[in-house]
Every structure is written in structure tokens, then in C-alpha cells.
VEXTIDREN-477050 format. One line per 8 residues: number of its first residue (from 1); their letters; for each residue x, y, z of N, C-alpha, C, O, CB. Coordinates in steps of 0.05 Angstrom, whole numbers. Glycine has a CB too. Layout:
NUM = A = X,Y,Z,X,Y,Z,X,Y,Z,X,Y,Z,X,Y,Z  ...
end
This chain:
1 = MSQLNLFI = -484,-663,94,-472,-645,75,-482,-649,47,-486,-630,31,-441,-647,75  -488,-675,40,-498,-681,14,-526,-668,10,-532,-657,-11,-500,-711,10  -543,-671,31,-570,-659,29,-569,-629,29,-585,-616,15,-587,-668,53  -549,-617,43,-546,-588,43,-538,-578,15,-549,-558,6,-525,-580,64  -520,-592,3,-511,-585,-24,-534,-587,-44,-537,-571,-62,-488,-602,-33  -551,-608,-41,-574,-611,-58,-594,-589,-54,-607,-579,-73,-587,-639,-53  -598,-581,-29,-616,-559,-22,-606,-533,-35,-622,-518,-46,-619,-556,8  -580,-528,-33,-569,-504,-45,-572,-504,-76,-577,-484,-88,-539,-502,-38
9 = ELTRLKKP = -568,-528,-87,-572,-531,-116,-601,-527,-124,-607,-515,-144,-562,-558,-125  -619,-538,-108,-648,-536,-113,-657,-507,-112,-674,-499,-128,-663,-553,-93  -647,-492,-93,-656,-464,-89,-639,-444,-104,-644,-420,-103,-657,-457,-60  -619,-453,-119,-602,-436,-135,-587,-415,-118,-582,-393,-128,-618,-423,-157  -581,-421,-93,-568,-401,-76,-540,-394,-86,-529,-373,-79,-566,-412,-48  -528,-411,-102,-502,-405,-114,-504,-387,-138,-484,-379,-150,-487,-430,-121  -529,-381,-146,-534,-363,-169,-550,-339,-159,-574,-338,-163,-549,-378,-192  -537,-320,-146,-551,-297,-134,-565,-279,-154,-581,-262,-146,-532,-281,-118
17 = IGFMLLFW = -559,-281,-180,-572,-264,-200,-602,-265,-197,-616,-245,-201,-563,-272,-228  -613,-289,-191,-642,-292,-189,-655,-275,-167,-674,-260,-172,-649,-321,-185  -644,-278,-142,-657,-262,-121,-649,-233,-122,-663,-216,-111,-649,-274,-94  -626,-226,-135,-619,-198,-137,-638,-184,-157,-645,-161,-153,-590,-195,-147  -646,-197,-178,-665,-186,-197,-693,-182,-184,-709,-166,-193,-667,-203,-222  -698,-198,-164,-723,-195,-148,-720,-172,-128,-739,-159,-121,-730,-221,-134  -695,-169,-118,-690,-149,-97,-688,-120,-108,-696,-101,-95,-664,-156,-82  -676,-117,-132,-671,-90,-142,-697,-73,-143,-696,-50,-134,-659,-91,-169
25 = PCIWGLTI = -719,-83,-154,-743,-66,-154,-752,-58,-125,-763,-37,-121,-766,-81,-168  -748,-76,-106,-755,-70,-78,-739,-46,-68,-750,-27,-57,-750,-94,-60  -713,-47,-72,-696,-25,-62,-700,1,-78,-697,23,-67,-667,-33,-63  -708,-2,-104,-714,22,-119,-739,35,-107,-739,60,-103,-720,14,-149  -760,19,-102,-785,30,-91,-781,42,-64,-792,63,-58,-806,9,-90  -765,29,-48,-759,39,-20,-744,65,-21,-749,83,-6,-744,18,-4  -725,67,-40,-707,90,-41,-722,115,-52,-718,137,-42,-683,84,-59  -739,111,-72,-753,135,-83,-773,147,-63,-779,171,-64,-768,127,-109
33 = VYDFDGDL = -783,130,-45,-804,140,-27,-793,149,1,-806,164,15,-825,119,-22  -769,140,8,-759,144,35,-749,173,39,-737,185,21,-736,125,41  -755,184,62,-746,211,70,-718,208,83,-716,201,107,-766,225,89  -698,215,68,-670,211,78,-662,233,98,-640,233,108,-651,211,56  -680,252,103,-674,273,123,-681,262,151,-673,275,171,-690,298,117  -694,240,152,-702,228,178,-682,207,187,-659,206,179,-730,217,176  -692,189,204,-676,167,215,-672,146,193,-691,137,180,-690,155,239  -647,138,189,-640,119,169,-642,90,178,-640,71,162,-612,124,159
41 = KKYFFYSF = -647,86,204,-648,58,215,-671,42,201,-667,19,194,-653,58,245  -694,55,197,-716,42,185,-710,34,156,-718,13,146,-741,59,186  -696,52,142,-688,47,114,-671,22,112,-676,5,95,-674,71,102  -651,20,129,-633,-3,128,-646,-29,137,-641,-50,127,-608,2,145  -664,-26,157,-678,-49,167,-697,-60,146,-698,-84,142,-694,-42,193  -712,-42,133,-730,-51,111,-715,-62,87,-724,-80,74,-748,-27,103  -691,-51,82,-675,-61,60,-667,-90,66,-667,-107,48,-649,-44,56  -659,-95,91,-652,-122,99,-676,-141,96,-673,-164,87,-642,-123,128
49 = LFLAGAIL = -700,-132,105,-724,-148,103,-731,-155,74,-738,-178,68,-747,-134,116  -729,-135,57,-735,-140,28,-714,-159,16,-721,-176,-1,-736,-114,13  -689,-157,23,-669,-175,13,-674,-203,23,-673,-223,7,-640,-166,22  -680,-206,49,-687,-233,60,-711,-244,46,-712,-268,40,-691,-231,90  -731,-228,42,-756,-237,29,-750,-246,0,-761,-265,-9,-776,-215,29  -733,-231,-13,-726,-237,-41,-712,-264,-43,-718,-281,-60,-708,-215,-53  -693,-269,-25,-679,-294,-24,-697,-318,-18,-696,-338,-31,-656,-293,-3  -714,-314,2,-732,-335,10,-753,-342,-11,-757,-365,-18,-747,-328,36
57 = MRSAGCIV = -766,-321,-22,-787,-326,-42,-776,-336,-69,-788,-352,-82,-803,-301,-46  -753,-326,-76,-740,-336,-101,-733,-365,-98,-737,-381,-116,-715,-319,-108  -723,-372,-74,-715,-400,-69,-740,-418,-70,-739,-440,-82,-701,-403,-42  -761,-409,-57,-786,-425,-57,-797,-426,-86,-807,-447,-94,-807,-412,-39  -795,-405,-101,-804,-404,-128,-789,-423,-146,-801,-436,-163,-802,-376,-139  -763,-426,-142,-747,-444,-157,-756,-473,-152,-757,-489,-171,-717,-441,-150  -762,-479,-127,-771,-506,-120,-798,-513,-134,-801,-534,-146,-774,-509,-90  -817,-494,-132,-843,-498,-144,-840,-501,-174,-852,-518,-187,-862,-474,-138
65 = NDIVDKNF = -823,-484,-186,-818,-486,-215,-807,-513,-223,-815,-525,-243,-798,-464,-223  -788,-523,-207,-776,-549,-213,-795,-573,-209,-793,-593,-223,-751,-553,-196  -813,-570,-190,-833,-591,-186,-852,-592,-210,-858,-613,-221,-850,-586,-160  -862,-569,-218,-880,-567,-241,-867,-575,-267,-880,-588,-284,-892,-538,-243  -842,-568,-270,-828,-572,-296,-810,-597,-296,-794,-600,-314,-811,-548,-302  -813,-615,-277,-794,-637,-275,-793,-654,-300,-771,-664,-308,-801,-655,-251  -815,-658,-313,-816,-674,-337,-803,-659,-361,-791,-671,-378,-844,-683,-344  -807,-633,-362,-795,-617,-383,-765,-615,-378,-749,-617,-397,-807,-589,-383
73 = DKKVERTK = -757,-611,-353,-728,-608,-347,-712,-632,-355,-688,-629,-362,-725,-602,-317  -724,-655,-354,-710,-680,-361,-702,-680,-391,-683,-694,-399,-727,-704,-355  -716,-664,-407,-712,-664,-436,-694,-641,-445,-688,-639,-469,-738,-663,-450  -687,-623,-427,-671,-600,-434,-642,-604,-424,-638,-610,-400,-683,-574,-422  -623,-600,-441,-595,-605,-434,-586,-589,-410,-572,-600,-392,-577,-598,-457  -594,-564,-408,-585,-546,-387,-597,-553,-360,-586,-546,-339,-591,-517,-394  -620,-566,-360,-635,-570,-335,-638,-599,-327,-650,-605,-306,-662,-558,-337  -629,-618,-343,-634,-646,-338,-622,-657,-312,-631,-677,-302,-624,-662,-361
81 = NRPIASGK = -602,-643,-302,-589,-653,-278,-598,-638,-252,-586,-642,-231,-559,-650,-280  -619,-622,-255,-630,-610,-231,-639,-631,-211,-648,-653,-220,-653,-590,-238  -638,-625,-185,-644,-646,-165,-670,-661,-168,-671,-685,-164,-644,-634,-138  -692,-647,-175,-718,-661,-177,-719,-676,-203,-728,-699,-204,-741,-641,-176  -711,-663,-225,-711,-677,-251,-694,-702,-252,-701,-721,-265,-702,-657,-273  -672,-701,-238,-654,-724,-238,-661,-745,-216,-648,-766,-215,-625,-714,-233  -681,-739,-200,-689,-757,-179,-673,-757,-153,-676,-774,-136,-689,-785,-190  -655,-737,-151,-638,-735,-127,-654,-726,-102,-648,-733,-80,-615,-716,-132
89 = ISVKLASI = -676,-710,-108,-693,-701,-87,-722,-708,-95,-730,-703,-118,-690,-670,-81  -737,-719,-76,-765,-726,-82,-783,-701,-83,-776,-680,-71,-776,-746,-61  -805,-703,-97,-824,-681,-98,-835,-675,-70,-840,-652,-63,-848,-688,-117  -839,-696,-53,-849,-692,-26,-830,-676,-9,-838,-657,4,-854,-719,-13  -805,-683,-10,-785,-668,6,-782,-640,-5,-780,-621,11,-757,-683,5  -782,-637,-31,-780,-610,-43,-803,-593,-34,-800,-569,-30,-778,-612,-73  -827,-604,-33,-851,-590,-25,-849,-580,4,-857,-558,11,-876,-607,-28  -837,-597,21,-833,-590,49,-813,-566,51,-818,-547,66,-822,-614,65
97 = YALSLCMI = -792,-567,35,-773,-545,34,-787,-519,25,-783,-498,38,-750,-551,14  -803,-520,4,-817,-497,-6,-836,-485,15,-836,-461,19,-832,-503,-32  -851,-502,28,-870,-493,49,-855,-480,72,-863,-460,82,-887,-516,59  -832,-492,80,-816,-481,102,-806,-453,95,-806,-435,111,-793,-500,108  -796,-450,70,-786,-424,61,-808,-403,61,-803,-380,69,-773,-427,34  -832,-411,53,-854,-392,52,-862,-384,81,-870,-361,86,-879,-404,38  -861,-402,99,-867,-396,127,-847,-376,139,-855,-358,153,-868,-421,144  -822,-380,133,-801,-361,142,-805,-334,129,-802,-313,142,-773,-372,136
105 = AFLVLINF = -812,-334,103,-818,-309,89,-841,-294,101,-841,-269,103,-823,-314,59  -861,-309,111,-884,-296,124,-875,-282,150,-885,-261,157,-906,-317,130  -856,-294,164,-846,-281,189,-832,-255,182,-832,-237,198,-827,-300,203  -819,-254,159,-807,-229,149,-829,-209,142,-827,-185,149,-789,-234,125  -849,-218,129,-871,-200,119,-886,-186,141,-893,-163,138,-890,-216,102  -890,-200,164,-907,-188,185,-893,-165,200,-904,-153,218,-914,-209,205  -868,-158,192,-855,-135,203,-865,-109,190,-859,-87,199,-825,-137,199  -880,-111,168,-890,-88,154,-919,-81,162,-931,-96,178,-889,-92,123
113 = NNFTIIMA = -929,-59,152,-956,-51,159,-977,-69,146,-970,-85,128,-961,-22,150  -1002,-68,156,-1022,-86,147,-1028,-85,117,-1033,-105,104,-1048,-81,162  -1027,-60,106,-1032,-57,77,-1012,-72,61,-1018,-85,41,-1032,-27,70  -987,-70,69,-965,-85,55,-969,-115,57,-965,-129,38,-938,-77,66  -976,-124,81,-981,-153,85,-1003,-163,67,-1001,-184,54,-987,-159,114  -1025,-148,66,-1048,-156,49,-1041,-157,20,-1047,-176,6,-1072,-138,54  -1028,-135,11,-1020,-134,-17,-1001,-156,-25,-1002,-167,-47,-1008,-106,-23  -983,-163,-7,-963,-184,-12,-977,-211,-14,-971,-227,-32,-942,-185,9
121 = MLSMPLAF = -996,-216,4,-1011,-241,3,-1028,-244,-22,-1031,-266,-32,-1028,-244,28  -1039,-222,-32,-1055,-223,-56,-1039,-231,-81,-1050,-241,-100,-1068,-196,-60  -1013,-226,-79,-996,-232,-103,-987,-262,-104,-977,-271,-124,-971,-215,-102  -991,-276,-82,-981,-304,-80,-992,-322,-102,-976,-337,-114,-987,-315,-54  -1018,-322,-107,-1028,-341,-128,-1015,-336,-155,-1008,-355,-170,-1058,-337,-131  -1010,-310,-162,-997,-304,-188,-968,-313,-188,-958,-323,-208,-999,-274,-193  -955,-309,-165,-927,-317,-163,-922,-347,-168,-904,-354,-182,-916,-309,-136  -940,-363,-156,-935,-392,-158,-949,-405,-182,-946,-429,-187,-945,-405,-132
129 = SYPLMKRI = -965,-389,-196,-977,-400,-221,-960,-394,-245,-965,-404,-267,-1005,-388,-225  -939,-378,-242,-921,-371,-264,-910,-395,-279,-911,-395,-304,-898,-354,-254  -901,-416,-265,-889,-439,-281,-909,-452,-300,-901,-464,-319,-879,-460,-261  -935,-448,-295,-955,-461,-313,-960,-444,-338,-970,-455,-358,-981,-464,-298  -952,-419,-338,-958,-401,-360,-945,-409,-386,-956,-404,-408,-951,-373,-352  -922,-421,-384,-907,-428,-409,-922,-451,-424,-915,-457,-447,-879,-438,-402  -942,-463,-411,-957,-484,-424,-981,-473,-440,-991,-486,-458,-967,-504,-403  -990,-449,-432,-1015,-438,-443,-1012,-412,-459,-1030,-404,-473,-1035,-435,-422
137 = TYWPQLFL = -989,-399,-456,-986,-373,-470,-957,-369,-478,-938,-380,-466,-995,-350,-451  -953,-352,-499,-926,-345,-507,-915,-322,-490,-894,-312,-496,-926,-337,-537  -930,-314,-469,-922,-291,-453,-916,-298,-424,-924,-283,-406,-943,-270,-455  -903,-320,-418,-897,-326,-390,-878,-305,-378,-880,-300,-354,-884,-353,-387  -861,-293,-394,-843,-272,-385,-858,-248,-374,-849,-234,-356,-824,-264,-407  -882,-242,-386,-898,-220,-376,-908,-226,-348,-908,-208,-331,-921,-216,-395  -917,-250,-343,-926,-258,-316,-902,-257,-297,-906,-250,-273,-939,-286,-317  -879,-265,-306,-855,-263,-289,-850,-234,-281,-843,-228,-258,-831,-276,-302
145 = GITFNYGL = -852,-216,-301,-847,-188,-296,-867,-176,-276,-859,-161,-258,-849,-172,-321  -892,-184,-278,-913,-175,-259,-906,-184,-231,-909,-169,-211,-941,-185,-267  -896,-209,-229,-889,-220,-202,-863,-209,-192,-861,-201,-168,-888,-250,-204  -842,-209,-208,-815,-202,-199,-812,-173,-191,-795,-167,-174,-796,-208,-221  -829,-156,-202,-826,-127,-196,-847,-117,-176,-848,-93,-170,-827,-111,-221  -863,-135,-166,-884,-127,-147,-873,-115,-122,-887,-99,-109,-901,-151,-140  -849,-122,-115,-836,-111,-91,-832,-81,-92,-830,-68,-71,-809,-124,-86  -831,-70,-116,-829,-41,-119,-853,-27,-107,-850,-7,-93,-825,-33,-149
153 = VLAWISIT = -876,-37,-113,-901,-26,-102,-903,-31,-72,-910,-14,-56,-926,-38,-116  -895,-56,-63,-896,-62,-35,-878,-44,-19,-885,-36,3,-888,-92,-31  -854,-38,-30,-835,-21,-16,-847,7,-12,-844,19,9,-809,-19,-31  -860,17,-32,-873,44,-31,-894,44,-9,-894,62,8,-885,51,-58  -912,25,-9,-934,26,11,-924,18,39,-938,24,59,-956,7,2  -901,5,41,-891,-1,67,-883,24,82,-882,24,107,-866,-20,65  -877,45,68,-870,71,80,-894,90,81,-899,103,102,-847,84,64  -910,91,60,-931,111,58,-958,100,68,-976,115,75,-934,121,30
161 = NEISIIPI = -961,73,68,-986,60,74,-1008,67,55,-1032,65,61,-995,67,103  -1001,75,31,-1020,81,9,-1006,79,-18,-982,79,-20,-1032,110,13  -1022,77,-39,-1012,74,-65,-1011,101,-79,-1025,120,-71,-1028,53,-82  -995,103,-101,-992,128,-115,-986,122,-144,-978,100,-151,-969,146,-102  -989,142,-161,-984,139,-190,-954,134,-195,-947,121,-215,-993,163,-205  -937,144,-178,-908,142,-183,-898,113,-182,-885,105,-202,-893,158,-162  -904,98,-161,-894,70,-162,-908,53,-184,-896,34,-194,-899,57,-135  -932,61,-191,-947,46,-212,-932,50,-239,-928,30,-253,-976,55,-214
169 = IFYIGAIF = -925,75,-245,-910,80,-270,-884,65,-270,-877,52,-290,-905,110,-273  -869,67,-248,-843,53,-246,-847,23,-248,-831,9,-261,-829,61,-219  -868,13,-235,-874,-16,-235,-879,-26,-263,-869,-47,-271,-897,-22,-217  -896,-12,-278,-903,-20,-305,-877,-20,-323,-873,-39,-338,-923,0,-317  -860,0,-320,-835,1,-335,-818,-23,-328,-805,-35,-345,-821,26,-330  -816,-29,-302,-799,-51,-293,-809,-78,-303,-793,-96,-308,-797,-52,-262  -835,-81,-307,-846,-105,-318,-834,-110,-346,-827,-133,-353,-877,-104,-320  -832,-88,-362,-821,-91,-389,-791,-96,-388,-779,-107,-407,-827,-66,-405
177 = WTLGYDTI = -777,-86,-367,-749,-93,-363,-746,-123,-360,-729,-135,-373,-738,-78,-338  -762,-135,-343,-761,-164,-339,-769,-179,-365,-757,-199,-372,-780,-172,-316  -789,-168,-378,-798,-180,-404,-775,-182,-423,-772,-201,-438,-821,-164,-416  -758,-161,-423,-735,-160,-441,-713,-180,-432,-704,-196,-448,-723,-133,-442  -704,-178,-407,-681,-194,-399,-688,-224,-397,-670,-241,-402,-670,-184,-372  -713,-231,-391,-719,-259,-390,-724,-270,-418,-721,-295,-422,-744,-263,-373  -730,-253,-437,-731,-262,-465,-703,-269,-474,-699,-289,-488,-744,-240,-483  -684,-253,-467,-656,-259,-473,-648,-285,-460,-635,-302,-473,-637,-236,-464
185 = YGYQDIKD = -655,-289,-435,-649,-313,-421,-660,-338,-435,-648,-359,-436,-659,-312,-392  -685,-335,-445,-699,-357,-458,-685,-367,-484,-690,-390,-492,-726,-349,-464  -669,-350,-496,-656,-359,-521,-635,-381,-516,-626,-393,-535,-643,-335,-534  -628,-385,-491,-609,-407,-485,-622,-434,-491,-608,-453,-499,-601,-405,-456  -648,-436,-486,-662,-462,-488,-682,-464,-511,-698,-482,-512,-676,-468,-462  -680,-445,-530,-702,-442,-550,-705,-468,-567,-727,-475,-574,-696,-419,-567  -683,-481,-573,-685,-505,-590,-699,-528,-575,-717,-541,-586,-657,-514,-599  -691,-532,-550,-704,-553,-534,-733,-545,-528,-751,-563,-529,-689,-557,-507
193 = DEIIGVKS = -739,-520,-522,-766,-511,-516,-785,-516,-540,-808,-524,-536,-766,-482,-508  -775,-510,-564,-792,-514,-588,-798,-544,-592,-820,-551,-601,-778,-503,-612  -779,-561,-586,-783,-590,-589,-804,-601,-570,-821,-616,-577,-756,-605,-586  -802,-592,-544,-820,-603,-524,-846,-588,-522,-864,-596,-507,-806,-603,-497  -849,-566,-536,-874,-551,-537,-878,-530,-517,-901,-521,-512,-896,-570,-535  -856,-521,-504,-858,-499,-485,-860,-472,-500,-846,-469,-520,-834,-499,-465  -876,-454,-489,-879,-428,-503,-864,-406,-488,-860,-408,-464,-909,-421,-504  -856,-385,-503,-843,-362,-491,-841,-339,-510,-846,-343,-534,-814,-370,-482
201 = TSIKFKNS = -835,-316,-501,-831,-293,-519,-806,-297,-535,-803,-285,-557,-829,-266,-502  -787,-312,-525,-763,-319,-540,-770,-333,-567,-759,-327,-588,-744,-336,-524  -789,-351,-565,-799,-365,-589,-816,-347,-606,-813,-346,-630,-814,-391,-581  -834,-333,-593,-853,-316,-608,-839,-295,-625,-848,-289,-647,-873,-303,-588  -818,-284,-614,-804,-262,-628,-776,-271,-637,-757,-254,-639,-801,-238,-609  -773,-296,-643,-746,-306,-651,-737,-294,-678,-713,-293,-683,-747,-336,-654  -755,-285,-694,-747,-273,-720,-742,-243,-718,-731,-231,-737,-768,-278,-740  -750,-230,-696,-745,-201,-693,-739,-195,-664,-753,-178,-652,-770,-185,-703
209 = PKKFLFVS = -720,-208,-652,-714,-205,-623,-706,-177,-615,-715,-166,-595,-693,-224,-614  -690,-164,-632,-680,-137,-625,-701,-116,-626,-701,-97,-610,-657,-130,-643  -720,-119,-644,-742,-100,-646,-760,-103,-621,-768,-83,-609,-759,-105,-671  -765,-128,-613,-781,-132,-589,-767,-122,-564,-779,-109,-547,-787,-162,-585  -741,-127,-562,-725,-117,-539,-724,-86,-538,-726,-74,-517,-697,-128,-539  -722,-74,-562,-722,-45,-564,-748,-33,-553,-747,-13,-538,-717,-36,-593  -770,-45,-561,-796,-35,-551,-798,-38,-521,-806,-20,-507,-820,-50,-565  -791,-62,-511,-793,-67,-482,-775,-49,-466,-784,-37,-446,-785,-96,-477
217 = YSIFISSL = -750,-46,-474,-732,-29,-459,-738,1,-462,-732,16,-444,-703,-34,-468  -750,9,-485,-758,37,-488,-780,44,-468,-780,66,-458,-768,41,-517  -798,25,-464,-819,30,-444,-807,33,-416,-815,50,-400,-840,7,-444  -787,15,-410,-774,17,-384,-759,44,-381,-761,56,-360,-754,-6,-381  -745,52,-401,-730,77,-400,-750,100,-396,-744,119,-381,-714,81,-426  -772,99,-410,-793,120,-408,-803,122,-379,-808,144,-368,-816,115,-427  -806,99,-366,-815,99,-338,-795,111,-319,-802,124,-300,-821,70,-329  -769,107,-325,-748,119,-309,-749,150,-312,-745,164,-292,-720,109,-317
225 = ILTGLFMN = -753,159,-336,-755,188,-341,-779,200,-327,-777,221,-314,-756,194,-371  -802,187,-330,-827,196,-318,-825,196,-287,-835,214,-274,-851,180,-327  -813,176,-276,-809,174,-247,-793,198,-237,-800,210,-217,-796,148,-239  -771,204,-251,-755,227,-244,-770,253,-245,-767,270,-228,-730,228,-262  -787,256,-265,-803,280,-268,-824,283,-246,-827,304,-234,-817,281,-296  -838,261,-240,-858,261,-219,-845,266,-191,-858,278,-174,-873,236,-219  -820,256,-188,-806,260,-162,-792,286,-160,-780,293,-140,-787,237,-158  -793,301,-182,-779,328,-183,-749,325,-178,-737,342,-166,-791,346,-162
233 = FKIFYFMF = -737,304,-189,-709,300,-187,-694,322,-204,-705,332,-224,-700,272,-197  -671,329,-194,-655,350,-209,-642,338,-233,-643,314,-238,-634,362,-190  -629,356,-248,-617,349,-274,-597,327,-273,-592,312,-292,-605,373,-287  -584,324,-250,-563,303,-247,-574,275,-251,-561,258,-262,-550,305,-219  -599,271,-241,-612,245,-245,-615,238,-275,-609,216,-284,-640,245,-231  -624,258,-290,-629,253,-319,-603,251,-334,-601,236,-354,-646,276,-330  -582,265,-325,-556,263,-338,-545,235,-335,-533,223,-353,-537,284,-327  -548,224,-311,-536,198,-304,-552,175,-318,-542,153,-320,-535,193,-274
241 = LIVPIYQL = -577,181,-327,-593,161,-340,-580,150,-366,-586,129,-376,-620,172,-346  -561,166,-376,-547,157,-401,-533,131,-397,-529,116,-416,-527,179,-409  -525,125,-372,-510,100,-366,-528,75,-370,-522,57,-385,-498,100,-338  -551,74,-355,-569,51,-360,-580,50,-388,-585,28,-399,-591,51,-340  -585,73,-400,-596,73,-428,-575,61,-447,-583,45,-464,-602,102,-437  -550,68,-443,-529,56,-460,-527,26,-455,-525,11,-474,-502,69,-453  -529,18,-430,-527,-11,-423,-549,-27,-436,-545,-49,-446,-527,-15,-393  -573,-15,-436,-596,-29,-447,-595,-30,-478,-599,-52,-489,-622,-16,-438
249 = LKVQIKDL = -591,-7,-490,-593,-6,-519,-568,-16,-534,-570,-28,-555,-598,23,-527  -545,-11,-522,-520,-20,-536,-512,-48,-528,-509,-66,-545,-497,0,-529  -508,-52,-502,-498,-78,-492,-519,-101,-496,-512,-122,-506,-490,-76,-463  -543,-96,-487,-563,-118,-487,-578,-121,-514,-589,-143,-519,-583,-112,-466  -579,-101,-530,-593,-104,-556,-574,-105,-579,-573,-125,-593,-613,-81,-559  -559,-84,-584,-542,-82,-608,-521,-104,-608,-516,-116,-629,-529,-55,-610  -509,-110,-585,-487,-129,-585,-497,-158,-580,-480,-176,-578,-468,-122,-563  -523,-162,-578,-533,-189,-571,-532,-208,-595,-538,-200,-618,-562,-186,-562
257 = DINKTKDC = -523,-232,-590,-524,-253,-610,-540,-276,-598,-530,-292,-582,-494,-263,-617  -565,-279,-607,-583,-299,-595,-574,-328,-602,-585,-346,-590,-611,-294,-604  -556,-331,-621,-547,-358,-628,-525,-368,-611,-516,-391,-614,-539,-358,-657  -515,-351,-593,-493,-359,-576,-503,-360,-547,-510,-339,-535,-469,-339,-578  -505,-384,-536,-516,-388,-509,-501,-372,-488,-514,-359,-471,-515,-417,-502  -475,-372,-489,-459,-358,-469,-463,-328,-470,-464,-314,-450,-429,-364,-473  -467,-317,-495,-472,-289,-498,-499,-281,-486,-501,-261,-473,-470,-281,-527  -519,-298,-490,-545,-293,-479,-544,-293,-448,-556,-275,-435,-566,-313,-489
265 = LRKFKSNN = -530,-312,-437,-528,-313,-408,-512,-289,-397,-520,-278,-377,-513,-339,-400  -491,-281,-411,-476,-258,-403,-493,-232,-404,-491,-216,-385,-451,-255,-421  -508,-229,-425,-526,-205,-427,-547,-206,-405,-553,-185,-393,-539,-205,-455  -558,-229,-400,-578,-232,-379,-566,-224,-351,-578,-209,-337,-589,-261,-378  -543,-235,-345,-530,-229,-319,-522,-200,-316,-521,-190,-294,-505,-246,-316  -518,-186,-338,-510,-157,-337,-533,-140,-325,-528,-118,-317,-504,-147,-365  -557,-151,-323,-579,-137,-311,-576,-133,-281,-589,-116,-269,-605,-151,-317  -560,-150,-269,-554,-146,-240,-538,-120,-237,-544,-104,-218,-538,-170,-229
273 = TLGLIIFI = -518,-115,-254,-503,-90,-253,-522,-67,-260,-520,-45,-248,-480,-91,-273  -540,-71,-279,-559,-50,-286,-576,-42,-262,-582,-19,-258,-576,-59,-310  -585,-62,-247,-601,-57,-223,-586,-39,-204,-598,-21,-192,-609,-83,-210  -560,-44,-200,-544,-28,-183,-541,1,-194,-543,20,-178,-516,-40,-179  -537,3,-220,-534,29,-232,-559,46,-228,-558,70,-222,-528,26,-262  -583,34,-232,-608,49,-229,-612,56,-199,-622,78,-193,-631,32,-239  -604,39,-181,-605,45,-153,-588,70,-146,-597,88,-132,-595,21,-136  -563,70,-157,-546,94,-153,-559,118,-165,-557,140,-154,-518,88,-165
281 = NILIGKLI = -571,114,-188,-584,136,-203,-606,149,-185,-609,173,-184,-596,126,-229  -622,132,-172,-643,141,-155,-632,156,-131,-643,176,-122,-661,118,-146  -610,145,-119,-597,159,-97,-588,187,-105,-590,206,-90,-573,142,-87  -577,189,-130,-569,215,-140,-593,234,-141,-591,257,-134,-555,212,-167  -615,223,-151,-639,239,-153,-650,248,-126,-660,270,-123,-660,225,-167  -647,231,-106,-657,237,-79,-639,256,-63,-649,272,-48,-662,212,-63  -613,252,-66,-594,265,-48,-580,290,-60,-569,306,-45,-574,245,-39  -580,292,-86,-565,315,-98,-584,336,-108,-576,357,-119,-546,305,-122
end
């Protein structure tokens, strides 16, 4: 039981916000492309596969991140008690866990068409190199956005077996969504990060965070509008967009206080609700 609890702590399974932020783009992409006039069994089956994949890959990603960052984590108040940083789990055992999770994720992946499998495998180097980016660039959040929202494109090609301008536009917008919310998340550790020399957009834009967030979220909002236009969604889709727009501009930007750790975490977690709202928004566009 002790090892099980450490495994759960290591993979952050008690913090579903991580894998849900990985899952939402997948279900968005699947929903905009799926023909709901046909059999729904495939839609629900693929939804389950993408959720399972999100949980497995996020868990593996957390382990890799903790292995790479173990020396940094020891110096940060919020992360110093993580299993690897505190020595409760060895790097060797953690590596075995990560490899096992990736193998199970591959068993999930092979349920899709060959194009989806190839595209997913091509993204792996980028996914696991993300933890290193904070050492060499102030834009690690950008690399996280590229990785975290890749499932949107994979979901599209899992149904069509080809790429299109629509998922690309949506994908680019979603990257800036991640760029925004992970910048907010980064403000929790900004003091420690500056001391130990870790880079981030939180540090780069610490003097003008709201302007940066406004630009990032404006690009995301623009992608939602363009996606609706390209999909020929009816007016109800665009009317309902006022809800996520309000959440982004009012709740996450105007009301944000980067000097309050709890407020930053609360704003970050609100993106899980936003993911659900956008999912409902897409359903409205598809079905009404």
C-alpha cells in the first residue's frame, strides 16, 4: 500500500486537472470531426481511448519530469517532497514505471489507424524533451502547448485518416490557451524559479502578465471563431462562445492576482471547467 500511494503521488493521479487538460483537446477534435448521424459506438470508444491515453501519457510525463527536475524540485517549497526529489522512490524504479506506462499507452494507440499511430509516435521526442526546455528557453510553456494539444490533431485524423486546415487552426489556438494557463500556473513558483535559474514565460512577462495573457487568449478565442466558421456552425455556437470568452478575459485575466499563490492555482484549475464549456459549445455547433 505504501508503494501504491507513492506511485499515485508520483503520477499525480489524485490531481486529475493534468490529464483532463490533455484530454479536452482530444475530445474537441473528435467531436468537431465526428458524424453524429452515424453509429455513436465508435465515438464513445475513441473517447475512452483518448481519455486512457491522456491519463497514461500524463502519468509517464510526470515521472520523466520529476526525474529530470529532481535537483530543482529539492530547492522549491512546493515540490521538495515529491517522491523522487525526497528519495522515497529511486530513479531506476521511477524509470521502470514510466516505461511500463508508455507500453500500456502504445497498446491503446494501436487501436487507431496507421496514420494516427505514426503521427503520435512522431510527437514522442518533443513530449519527453519538454522538461529540458526550462533550462534553455523562456518559452517552455510553448513546447508544453505544442505537446498537450497534439491530441486535437490526432483525434481528427483518427476519423478522417487525413489532415485538414480546420484542426490545424484549432490546434494553433489551443497552443496559446496552454501558453496562457501554464503561465498563470508558473507564477506559483516564480520566486524559487528565479533563484535556481529556471526559465519560463511567467518570469519573462512578470512585469506585464495580463497583456501577455490577453494576447494568448485572444488568439485562442480567434481560433474558436474560425473553427466555427469553417465548420459552418449555426448562430447558437457563436452565441454560446460568450461564456468561454468571459471566463478567459474576466476570470483568468482581469481578476488574476499573480502575487497570490492560491489565486493562481484557482485560476489555473478553472481551465478544466473551461474545457468542458468548449466541449459543450462544440456539441451545440454540431447538433443544433
